[in-house]
C-alpha positions as a Markdown table, in Angstrom:
| # | Residue | x | y | z |
|---|---|---|---|---|
| 1 | Met | 16.0 | 19.4 | -10.1 |
| 2 | Lys | 13.0 | 17.2 | -11.1 |
| 3 | Ser | 10.0 | 17.1 | -8.7 |
| 4 | Ile | 7.9 | 14.4 | -7.1 |
| 5 | Leu | 4.3 | 14.2 | -5.9 |
| 6 | Gly | 3.1 | 11.4 | -3.5 |
| 7 | Ile | -0.3 | 10.2 | -2.5 |
| 8 | Gly | -1.0 | 8.1 | 0.6 |
| 9 | Asn | -2.8 | 7.5 | 3.9 |
| 10 | Ala | -1.9 | 10.4 | 6.2 |
| 11 | Leu | -1.2 | 8.7 | 9.5 |
| 12 | Thr | 0.6 | 10.0 | 12.5 |
| 13 | Asp | 2.8 | 7.4 | 14.3 |
| 14 | Ile | 2.4 | 7.7 | 18.1 |
| 15 | Leu | 5.2 | 6.0 | 19.8 |
| 16 | Ala | 4.9 | 5.2 | 23.5 |
| 17 | Ile | 7.2 | 3.3 | 25.9 |
| 18 | Leu | 5.0 | 1.5 | 28.4 |
| 19 | Pro | 6.1 | 0.8 | 32.0 |
| 20 | Asp | 4.0 | -2.4 | 32.0 |
| 21 | Asp | 1.4 | -4.3 | 30.1 |
| 22 | Asn | -1.7 | -2.8 | 31.9 |
| 23 | Leu | -2.7 | -0.5 | 29.1 |
| 24 | Leu | -2.4 | -3.4 | 26.5 |
| 25 | Thr | -4.6 | -5.6 | 28.7 |
| 26 | Glu | -7.2 | -2.8 | 29.3 |
| 27 | Tyr | -7.8 | -2.3 | 25.6 |
| 28 | His | -7.5 | -6.0 | 24.7 |
| 29 | Leu | -4.3 | -5.6 | 22.6 |
| 30 | Pro | -2.4 | -8.9 | 22.5 |
| 31 | Lys | 1.3 | -8.2 | 22.9 |
| 32 | Gly | 3.1 | -8.1 | 19.5 |
| 33 | Ser | -0.1 | -7.9 | 17.5 |
| 34 | Met | -1.5 | -5.3 | 15.1 |
| 35 | Gln | -5.1 | -4.4 | 15.7 |
| 36 | His | -7.5 | -2.1 | 13.9 |
| 37 | Val | -9.6 | 0.0 | 16.3 |
| 38 | Asp | -12.7 | 2.2 | 15.9 |
| 39 | Met | -12.7 | 6.0 | 16.5 |
| 40 | Glu | -13.9 | 5.8 | 20.1 |
| 41 | Thr | -11.3 | 3.3 | 21.1 |
| 42 | Gly | -8.6 | 5.1 | 19.1 |
| 43 | Asp | -9.3 | 8.4 | 20.9 |
| 44 | Lys | -9.5 | 6.7 | 24.3 |
| 45 | Ile | -6.1 | 5.0 | 23.8 |
| 46 | Trp | -4.5 | 8.2 | 22.6 |
| 47 | Asn | -5.7 | 10.2 | 25.6 |
| 48 | Ala | -4.4 | 7.4 | 27.9 |
| 49 | Leu | -1.0 | 7.5 | 26.1 |
| 50 | Lys | -0.7 | 11.3 | 26.7 |
| 51 | Glu | -0.2 | 10.5 | 30.4 |
| 52 | Val | 2.6 | 8.1 | 29.6 |
| 53 | Gly | 4.4 | 10.5 | 27.4 |
| 54 | Val | 4.6 | 10.0 | 23.6 |
| 55 | Lys | 6.5 | 10.8 | 20.5 |
| 56 | Tyr | 4.6 | 12.0 | 17.4 |
| 57 | Val | 6.0 | 11.2 | 13.9 |
| 58 | Pro | 4.0 | 11.9 | 10.7 |
| 59 | Gly | 3.9 | 8.6 | 8.9 |
| 60 | Gly | 2.3 | 6.5 | 6.2 |
| 61 | Ser | 4.4 | 4.9 | 3.5 |
| 62 | Ala | 4.2 | 7.6 | 0.8 |
| 63 | Ala | 4.7 | 10.4 | 3.4 |
| 64 | Asn | 7.9 | 8.7 | 4.6 |
| 65 | Thr | 9.2 | 8.5 | 1.0 |
| 66 | Ile | 8.2 | 12.1 | 0.1 |
| 67 | Thr | 9.8 | 13.5 | 3.3 |
| 68 | Cys | 13.1 | 11.8 | 2.3 |
| 69 | Thr | 13.0 | 13.1 | -1.3 |
| 70 | Ser | 12.5 | 16.6 | 0.0 |
| 71 | Ile | 15.5 | 16.2 | 2.3 |
| 72 | Phe | 17.5 | 15.1 | -0.8 |
| 73 | Gly | 16.5 | 18.5 | -2.3 |
| 74 | Met | 13.8 | 17.3 | -4.8 |
| 75 | Pro | 10.8 | 19.7 | -4.8 |
| 76 | Ser | 8.3 | 17.3 | -3.2 |
| 77 | Gly | 4.5 | 17.4 | -2.8 |
| 78 | Tyr | 2.0 | 15.2 | -0.9 |
| 79 | Ile | -1.8 | 14.6 | -1.2 |
| 80 | Gly | -3.6 | 13.1 | 1.9 |
| 81 | Lys | -6.7 | 13.4 | 4.0 |
| 82 | Ile | -6.7 | 14.4 | 7.7 |
| 83 | Gly | -9.2 | 15.4 | 10.4 |
| 84 | Asn | -9.6 | 19.0 | 11.4 |
| 85 | Asp | -7.9 | 18.3 | 14.7 |
| 86 | Glu | -4.7 | 18.5 | 16.7 |
| 87 | Leu | -3.1 | 15.4 | 15.0 |
| 88 | Gly | -4.1 | 16.5 | 11.6 |
| 89 | His | -2.6 | 20.0 | 12.0 |
| 90 | Leu | 0.6 | 18.4 | 13.5 |
| 91 | Phe | 0.9 | 16.1 | 10.4 |
| 92 | Lys | 0.5 | 19.0 | 8.0 |
| 93 | Ser | 2.9 | 21.4 | 9.8 |
| 94 | Thr | 5.6 | 18.7 | 10.3 |
| 95 | Met | 5.5 | 17.7 | 6.6 |
| 96 | Glu | 5.8 | 21.4 | 5.7 |
| 97 | Gln | 8.8 | 21.8 | 8.1 |
| 98 | Tyr | 10.5 | 19.1 | 5.9 |
| 99 | Gly | 9.9 | 21.3 | 2.9 |
| 100 | Val | 7.0 | 19.3 | 1.5 |
| 101 | Thr | 4.2 | 21.2 | -0.4 |
| 102 | Thr | 1.1 | 19.7 | 1.1 |
| 103 | Thr | -2.4 | 19.3 | -0.4 |
| 104 | Met | -4.2 | 18.3 | 2.8 |
| 105 | Leu | -7.9 | 17.5 | 2.4 |
| 106 | Tyr | -10.2 | 17.4 | 5.4 |
| 107 | Gly | -12.4 | 14.5 | 6.3 |
| 108 | Thr | -15.3 | 14.2 | 8.8 |
| 109 | Lys | -13.5 | 11.8 | 11.1 |
| 110 | Ser | -10.5 | 12.1 | 13.4 |
| 111 | Ser | -7.1 | 12.0 | 11.8 |
| 112 | Gly | -5.6 | 8.6 | 11.2 |
| 113 | Arg | -2.9 | 7.3 | 13.5 |
| 114 | Cys | -0.8 | 4.3 | 14.2 |
| 115 | Met | -0.2 | 3.8 | 17.9 |
| 116 | Val | 2.9 | 1.9 | 18.7 |
| 117 | Phe | 3.4 | 0.5 | 22.2 |
| 118 | Ile | 6.9 | -0.6 | 23.1 |
| 119 | Ala | 6.9 | -2.8 | 26.2 |
| 120 | Gly | 8.9 | -5.4 | 28.0 |
| 121 | Ala | 12.6 | -6.2 | 28.4 |
| 122 | Asn | 12.9 | -7.1 | 24.7 |
| 123 | Ala | 11.1 | -3.9 | 23.5 |
| 124 | Glu | 8.3 | -5.8 | 21.8 |
| 125 | Arg | 6.0 | -3.7 | 19.7 |
| 126 | Thr | 2.2 | -3.8 | 19.7 |
| 127 | Phe | 0.2 | -1.7 | 17.1 |
| 128 | Ala | -3.3 | -0.2 | 17.2 |
| 129 | Asp | -4.3 | 1.4 | 13.9 |
| 130 | Tyr | -7.1 | 3.9 | 13.5 |
| 131 | Met | -7.4 | 5.0 | 9.8 |
| 132 | Gly | -9.9 | 7.7 | 10.4 |
| 133 | Ser | -10.2 | 10.5 | 7.8 |
| 134 | Ala | -7.4 | 8.9 | 5.7 |
| 135 | Leu | -10.0 | 6.3 | 4.4 |
| 136 | Glu | -12.4 | 9.0 | 3.3 |
| 137 | Met | -10.2 | 10.2 | 0.4 |
| 138 | Gly | -12.0 | 9.5 | -2.8 |
| 139 | Pro | -11.8 | 10.3 | -6.6 |
| 140 | Glu | -14.0 | 13.4 | -6.2 |
| 141 | Asp | -11.2 | 14.9 | -4.0 |
| 142 | Leu | -8.7 | 15.0 | -6.9 |
| 143 | Lys | -8.1 | 17.9 | -9.3 |
| 144 | Gln | -5.9 | 17.9 | -12.3 |
| 145 | Glu | -4.1 | 21.0 | -11.0 |
| 146 | Tyr | -2.7 | 19.0 | -8.1 |
| 147 | Phe | -0.6 | 17.0 | -10.5 |
| 148 | Glu | 0.6 | 19.7 | -12.9 |
| 149 | Gly | 4.3 | 20.6 | -12.8 |
| 150 | Tyr | 5.5 | 17.4 | -11.2 |
| 151 | Asp | 7.9 | 14.9 | -13.0 |
| 152 | Tyr | 7.2 | 11.9 | -10.8 |
| 153 | Phe | 4.0 | 10.5 | -9.1 |
| 154 | His | 4.5 | 8.0 | -6.3 |
| 155 | Ile | 1.7 | 5.8 | -5.0 |
| 156 | Glu | 1.4 | 4.1 | -1.7 |
| 157 | Gly | 0.3 | 0.5 | -2.3 |
| 158 | Tyr | -2.2 | 0.5 | 0.6 |
| 159 | Leu | -4.3 | 3.0 | -1.5 |
| 160 | Val | -4.9 | 0.4 | -4.2 |
| 161 | Gln | -7.8 | -0.9 | -2.2 |
| 162 | Asn | -9.5 | 2.4 | -3.1 |
| 163 | Gln | -9.6 | 1.5 | -6.8 |
| 164 | Glu | -11.6 | 4.4 | -8.0 |
| 165 | Leu | -9.3 | 6.9 | -6.3 |
| 166 | Ile | -6.1 | 5.3 | -7.8 |
| 167 | Ser | -7.7 | 4.9 | -11.3 |
| 168 | Lys | -8.4 | 8.7 | -11.4 |
| 169 | Ala | -5.0 | 9.6 | -9.8 |
| 170 | Val | -3.0 | 7.7 | -12.4 |
| 171 | Gln | -5.0 | 9.2 | -15.3 |
| 172 | Met | -4.4 | 12.7 | -14.0 |
| 173 | Ala | -0.7 | 11.9 | -13.4 |
| 174 | Lys | -0.3 | 10.6 | -17.0 |
| 175 | Asn | -2.0 | 13.7 | -18.3 |
| 176 | Ala | 0.5 | 15.8 | -16.4 |
| 177 | Gly | 3.4 | 13.8 | -18.0 |
| 178 | Cys | 4.5 | 12.1 | -14.7 |
| 179 | Ile | 6.7 | 9.0 | -14.4 |
| 180 | Ile | 4.6 | 6.8 | -12.1 |
| 181 | Ser | 6.0 | 4.6 | -9.4 |
| 182 | Ile | 4.2 | 2.4 | -6.9 |
| 183 | Asp | 5.4 | 0.7 | -3.7 |
| 184 | Met | 3.3 | -2.5 | -3.4 |
| 185 | Ala | 3.2 | -2.1 | 0.4 |
| 186 | Ser | 1.7 | -5.4 | 1.5 |
| 187 | Tyr | 1.3 | -8.9 | 0.1 |
| 188 | Asn | -2.3 | -9.2 | 1.3 |
| 189 | Val | -3.2 | -5.9 | -0.6 |
| 190 | Val | -1.6 | -7.4 | -3.7 |
| 191 | Glu | -3.5 | -10.7 | -3.3 |
| 192 | Ser | -6.9 | -9.0 | -2.7 |
| 193 | Asn | -6.5 | -6.6 | -5.6 |
| 194 | Asp | -4.7 | -8.9 | -8.1 |
| 195 | Ala | -6.5 | -8.2 | -11.3 |
| 196 | Phe | -6.8 | -4.4 | -10.7 |
| 197 | Leu | -3.1 | -4.2 | -9.8 |
| 198 | His | -2.0 | -6.1 | -12.9 |
| 199 | Asn | -4.0 | -3.8 | -15.1 |
| 200 | Leu | -2.7 | -0.7 | -13.2 |
| 201 | Val | 0.9 | -1.7 | -13.6 |
| 202 | Asp | 0.5 | -2.7 | -17.3 |
| 203 | Lys | -1.2 | 0.5 | -18.3 |
| 204 | Tyr | 0.2 | 3.2 | -16.1 |
| 205 | Val | 3.1 | 2.3 | -13.8 |
| 206 | Asp | 6.7 | 2.9 | -14.9 |
| 207 | Ile | 8.6 | 1.8 | -11.7 |
| 208 | Val | 7.5 | -0.9 | -9.3 |
| 209 | Phe | 9.0 | -1.5 | -5.8 |
| 210 | Ala | 8.2 | -4.8 | -4.1 |
| 211 | Asn | 9.6 | -6.9 | -1.3 |
| 212 | Glu | 9.9 | -10.7 | -1.9 |
| 213 | Ser | 6.4 | -11.6 | -0.5 |
| 214 | Glu | 4.7 | -8.8 | -2.5 |
| 215 | Ala | 6.6 | -9.9 | -5.7 |
| 216 | Lys | 5.6 | -13.5 | -5.1 |
| 217 | Ala | 1.9 | -12.5 | -4.6 |
| 218 | Phe | 2.0 | -10.5 | -7.9 |
| 219 | Thr | 3.9 | -13.1 | -10.0 |
| 220 | Lys | 3.5 | -16.4 | -8.1 |
| 221 | Lys | 7.3 | -16.8 | -8.4 |
| 222 | Glu | 10.4 | -16.7 | -6.2 |
| 223 | Pro | 12.4 | -13.4 | -6.0 |
| 224 | Arg | 14.8 | -13.7 | -8.9 |
| 225 | Glu | 12.1 | -15.1 | -11.3 |
| 226 | Ala | 9.6 | -12.7 | -9.9 |
| 227 | Leu | 11.9 | -9.8 | -10.8 |
| 228 | Asp | 12.0 | -11.0 | -14.4 |
| 229 | Glu | 8.2 | -11.3 | -14.6 |
| 230 | Leu | 7.7 | -7.9 | -13.0 |
| 231 | Ala | 10.1 | -6.3 | -15.5 |
| 232 | Lys | 7.8 | -7.5 | -18.3 |
| 233 | His | 5.0 | -5.4 | -16.9 |
| 234 | Cys | 6.8 | -2.1 | -16.3 |
| 235 | Asp | 9.9 | -0.1 | -17.3 |
| 236 | Ile | 11.9 | -0.7 | -14.0 |
| 237 | Ala | 11.3 | -3.4 | -11.5 |
| 238 | Ile | 12.8 | -3.6 | -8.0 |
| 239 | Val | 12.6 | -6.6 | -5.7 |
| 240 | Lys | 13.9 | -6.0 | -2.1 |
| 241 | Val | 15.1 | -9.0 | -0.2 |
| 242 | Gly | 15.7 | -7.5 | 3.3 |
| 243 | Lys | 19.2 | -8.0 | 4.8 |
| 244 | Asp | 20.2 | -9.7 | 1.5 |
| 245 | Gly | 19.8 | -6.5 | -0.4 |
| 246 | Ser | 17.8 | -5.9 | -3.6 |
| 247 | Met | 17.6 | -6.7 | -7.3 |
| 248 | Val | 16.8 | -4.2 | -10.1 |
| 249 | Lys | 15.9 | -4.8 | -13.7 |
| 250 | Gln | 15.2 | -2.6 | -16.7 |
| 251 | Gly | 14.8 | -4.4 | -20.0 |
| 252 | Asp | 17.7 | -6.8 | -20.2 |
| 253 | Glu | 19.8 | -4.9 | -17.7 |
| 254 | Tyr | 20.0 | -6.6 | -14.3 |
| 255 | His | 21.9 | -5.8 | -11.1 |
| 256 | Tyr | 22.1 | -7.4 | -7.7 |
| 257 | Ile | 22.6 | -4.7 | -5.0 |
| 258 | Lys | 24.2 | -5.7 | -1.7 |
| 259 | Ala | 22.6 | -4.3 | 1.5 |
| 260 | Trp | 24.6 | -1.4 | 2.7 |
| 261 | Pro | 26.4 | -2.1 | 6.1 |
| 262 | Ala | 24.2 | -1.2 | 9.1 |
| 263 | Lys | 23.6 | -2.1 | 12.7 |
| 264 | Pro | 19.8 | -2.7 | 12.5 |
| 265 | Ile | 17.5 | -2.2 | 15.4 |
| 266 | Asp | 14.2 | -1.4 | 13.7 |
| 267 | Ala | 13.3 | -2.2 | 10.0 |
| 268 | Thr | 10.3 | 0.1 | 10.0 |
| 269 | Gly | 10.4 | 2.5 | 7.0 |
| 270 | Ala | 13.3 | 0.8 | 5.2 |
| 271 | Gly | 11.3 | 0.2 | 2.0 |
| 272 | Asp | 10.0 | 3.7 | 2.0 |
| 273 | Thr | 13.4 | 5.3 | 2.3 |
| 274 | Tyr | 14.9 | 2.9 | -0.3 |
| 275 | Ala | 12.2 | 4.1 | -2.7 |
| 276 | Ala | 13.2 | 7.8 | -2.0 |
| 277 | Gly | 16.9 | 7.1 | -2.6 |
| 278 | Phe | 16.1 | 5.2 | -5.8 |
| 279 | Leu | 13.8 | 7.9 | -7.2 |
| 280 | Tyr | 16.1 | 10.7 | -6.3 |
| 281 | Ala | 19.0 | 9.0 | -8.1 |
| 282 | His | 16.8 | 8.2 | -11.1 |
| 283 | Ser | 15.7 | 11.9 | -11.2 |
| 284 | Ile | 19.3 | 13.1 | -11.6 |
| 285 | Gly | 20.0 | 10.6 | -14.3 |
| 286 | Met | 22.1 | 8.0 | -12.4 |
| 287 | Pro | 22.6 | 4.5 | -13.9 |
| 288 | Leu | 20.2 | 1.8 | -12.8 |
| 289 | Lys | 22.8 | 0.1 | -10.5 |
| 290 | Val | 23.6 | 3.4 | -8.8 |
| 291 | Cys | 19.9 | 4.1 | -8.2 |
| 292 | Gly | 19.7 | 0.8 | -6.3 |
| 293 | Glu | 22.9 | 1.5 | -4.4 |
| 294 | Ile | 21.6 | 5.0 | -3.3 |
| 295 | Gly | 18.4 | 3.4 | -2.2 |
| 296 | Ser | 20.4 | 0.8 | -0.2 |
| 297 | Ile | 22.5 | 3.5 | 1.5 |
| 298 | Ile | 19.6 | 5.5 | 2.8 |
| 299 | Ala | 17.6 | 2.3 | 3.8 |
| 300 | Ala | 20.7 | 1.3 | 5.9 |
| 301 | Lys | 20.4 | 4.5 | 7.9 |
| 302 | Val | 16.7 | 4.2 | 8.9 |
| 303 | Val | 17.1 | 0.7 | 10.2 |
| 304 | Glu | 19.6 | 2.0 | 12.8 |
| 305 | Val | 17.0 | 4.2 | 14.4 |
| 306 | Val | 13.6 | 3.5 | 16.1 |
| 307 | Gly | 10.8 | 4.7 | 13.8 |
| 308 | Thr | 10.9 | 6.1 | 10.3 |
| 309 | Lys | 12.8 | 9.3 | 10.7 |
| 310 | Ile | 16.6 | 9.3 | 10.2 |
| 311 | Asp | 18.6 | 11.6 | 12.6 |
| 312 | Val | 20.8 | 14.5 | 11.4 |
| 313 | Pro | 24.2 | 12.8 | 11.9 |
| 314 | Arg | 23.0 | 9.8 | 9.8 |
| 315 | Trp | 21.6 | 12.0 | 7.1 |
| 316 | Lys | 25.0 | 13.8 | 6.9 |
| 317 | Glu | 26.7 | 10.5 | 6.6 |
| 318 | Ala | 24.3 | 9.2 | 4.0 |
| 319 | Lys | 24.7 | 12.4 | 1.9 |
| 320 | Ala | 28.5 | 12.2 | 2.0 |
| 321 | Glu | 28.4 | 8.5 | 0.9 |
| 322 | Ile | 26.0 | 9.3 | -1.9 |
| 323 | Lys | 27.9 | 12.3 | -3.1 |
| 324 | Glu | 31.0 | 10.1 | -3.3 |
| 325 | Leu | 29.2 | 7.4 | -5.2 |
| 326 | Ile | 27.8 | 9.9 | -7.7 |
| 327 | Ala | 31.2 | 11.5 | -8.1 |
| 328 | Gln | 32.7 | 8.0 | -8.9 |
| 329 | Asn | 30.1 | 7.3 | -11.5 |
| 330 | Ser | 30.4 | 10.8 | -13.0 |
| 331 | Lys | 34.1 | 10.1 | -13.8 |
| 332 | Gln | 33.4 | 6.9 | -15.6 |
């Protein structure tokens, strides 16, 4: 089985269901907003949330993808930076429980976290992000040995803002012979790092995952034309169009992939799990269309749960559906 290494912002999602809006008001968090907070505020909110009762889930885009590839059975590794604290140790131990080999670096600040407040009758979500030690990861932290022995290297798009880190990482990954993939992560990251990202994709990246807004930011085109343009810059281009499915292209080969049936309640993590399914299928030599379909199957499972972690029954269901799909294509 081929192996995969990911690099990303090591963040712990802290999910809290609030009885009222008092905590949001106290910390000046407009309902439904996403706010960045400093270390002092981040620690105060976390301590206040402990009294409410919370759920901790290691997160960050690449961590979500790498957790899923590990569950698929791919030998999977992860590089990230945490604080030497309770949340950091929780992040590391939980990733390892999923079978991921972690290279966790330690920063000077508290561990990064994304605090998610669920409040009101319609379960509206409010976010307070504290990046902490995750933002301290730099090129000097990387060693060539971290990359050796891996077949794939997956980059979380949010890290592109740290251009020196990513430049060194892709050089080391290429030296190790890795196939390099990137999830573009956010249209505003694409817009603010346009020239660097184009150069990165042209020179180093083999597989690009983008949603329609990210693809438009990169190519200035609508989804179908954006896919064609993306495919000129890399080996395989994927443009995800939400509930309408996804499109994949390699050279002149094009496929439209329908969204797998689901009863969605929370779209968080859908793109991360799609990437995991696609990369797993690619690693076992599946045709391009099947790679997209396996990505679609697993993305459909995560939108049926709150948060980014698929439960055991849905994983069993997904694996059965994927096994059947692989068997059908093996006969052809």
